[in-house]
N, C-alpha and C positions, 0 to 999 in steps of 0.2 A: 352531446345525446343526438345528434341532425346525422354525424358520422357512424353515432351504432344502432341507429334504428334499424336497422338491415341484419342486426347479430340483436334481437331480442333479450336472447339470454345474458350478452352480458351485460346491457342497456338496464336489465332488472335488476343485476348484482348488485351493478354500481347506484341507481336510487333508490335503492334497498336503506344504503346508509345514507341517505340524505334526511332533513325532516320534513313533514308532513307540508309546513306551510316552505317549503324552497321548492317543492314538487308543484304547491298552488301556484306559485309565483309566474314560473314557466309557463304554467297552463292558462294565465289570465294574459301574458306575453306574447303567446301564440296564438292565443283567440282572439287578442287583441280587445278586451272587456273584461271586467271584475265579474269570477264566479263565486260560489259560495262551495259548492259540491259536500254539504257539511254531511249526507248520507252516503257517501263511497270511503271504501274502505282506501286504506294504501296502496292494495295492489290494484284494483282496481282505478287508481288517480293513476299509477306507472303506467300502467294499459292505455289509458285515456291519451296521457301526454306521449306515450309513443306512436298513436296513431296520427298525432296533430302533427308528430315531425318531420313523418313518413307521408308525407302530402306531396306531391310536384311543387318543388321551389316558385315563389312567388304566388302560389295560392295560400286564400288566408280569409278566415271567418270575418272578418272587422272591414266593412266598406266604410269610405270616408262620406258620410251620412250628407255632406251639404253639396261634393262634387265627386258622389260617387258614378256617376256616368261617363265623367271627365276624367277622372285620375285614375293611375292602375292604384289597384290594393298592395296593401306594403304590409313585413311581419317584423315586429320587431326580436332583439335577442338580450339576454342579459349574458355578459361570460363573469364568472365568478372565478376567484382565486382556487386553485389546485390544492392549495393543502387543504385536507380535511378539517384539521382544526378552526381554519379561519371561514373559509367559503366566503369572502364577503366580493361584493360585487366588484368589477373594475369599468375603469373608465374606457371609452372606445378606444383612446389612445395608448393606454398605461399599458407600459411595456412587463410591468411586475407591479407586485401586490403593495400597496405603499401602509399597507395595516402588521403584513407579516414578514415581508421577506425586505433582504439587504439592498441599498441602493446601489450598491458597487457591483455585486457580482449578481444580482437579483435571484439570488435563493433564496428556500427560508428553512428552519428547523424543525424539524417534529419534534421535537424535543425542546424549544426554544430557554437556553438560561439568561435569561434578562443580565446575568451581569457579565457576562459575554458581548452584550451588543450595546450601543451608545444609539441615544436617540435626542434628534434635535427639538430643542424647546421651542422654535418657533412654527416649524411645519409639521412635526409627529412622525416624520420621516425616521424609521432604524436603519443602524450597519452595522455587520460582525465587526466588533472590536479590533480582530486581525486583520480583518481589509483595511479597516480607517489607520492601521497603522501603519500600513504597506501604499497609503496612499498620501502623496508630500502635499494633496491640495487641502488635505485637513489640517495640516500643520504641526502637529504632533510631532514632537522631537525635534524639531525643526527651530535653527535660527533663525532672528527675522529677518535677515538679508536671502533667507535662502527662498524663503516664501514671500515676501514682499511685505510682510503684514507682524502688528504687535503682537505676539500672541506669547501667554504666559501662564499655565492653568488652567488652557480654555481650547475649545476647537472650533474648525471652520466648517461647517454641515458642506457637504459638496452636492447636495440637493438644492437648496435655497440659498446659500452663500451666509446665510447668519452663523454669528457666535455663538459658543457654548460655555456652560463651566465643564470643566473634566475633571475636578476633583471628587466631584460624587463617585465617577465610575472606579477614580481610585479608590476611595473607600470600598467599595465592595469587592475590591482584588485583596486589600489589606484583611477584610472581616473574613472573607472564605478562607483565606489563607490562615488565619489566624483558629477556626471552628474546626477546619477537614483534620481526619486520622489521616491522610494516605500523603506517602511522601513527593508521588507525582504531581499529585493537586498544588500542593503546597510550593513546590519549585517553581511549578505554571503560573501560579496567580503572581507569586513576588519576583517574576520574572517582566511578568504583563505591568505590575505599579511599577517595576522600574523604566521600562519603556516609556510610559504614560509621564516621565517626570524628568524623561530627558531632554536637556537643554534646558531646564528649566534655571531662573536668577532668582525669582520670585519666593520659590520653597525650593532652595540647595539643601537647607535644612535635612526636608525631607526625602529627597534626590539618595543627600547622604547614609540615609538610616535602611533606604532600600540597594543601595548600591552593597554596606554592610550585611545585610538579610541574604542576598544571594549568594 
């Protein structure tokens, strides 16, 4: 918003896609105090916000009441996820949105298909299934001695290191393959199901079924 403050038309177009509540949060952060603005229409709120962010850097309307004469005035900013469907607030040290982005490639899908993602039950961070299959640290399809860990029908989260069930994701691939009427989707999902069980001993019978289906 600060970068766009010198281009009001582009900034207004962007902010129009935001909710009134989101705009209010940014205004309150810029002012350093809670305000209601219940009587202002959304265009007026946008105009107010653009005026606030166009002030010289360091200027703020919130003095430190206890040490206003001793300390410099500061401004707080909220960084939000770029995904319009998410818009979650990011931490100051976050390099990607943990709510909607892949922890490997750090990208998000505009039309997210949950069956093509795997999620850690411990930390809640998600990853593209394709990205996980390419990373040895997930341990998918790897022999025990390749990763130094005993994995069979499970995967390790690359973000927090906890192990998770993999069969739930495998079942999703089989379900989509069973219900689809498109040959390309059928082939792709059966192939994914085969890759998820690659190297298994515990579920060898399921792997044989996948090999036969492929």
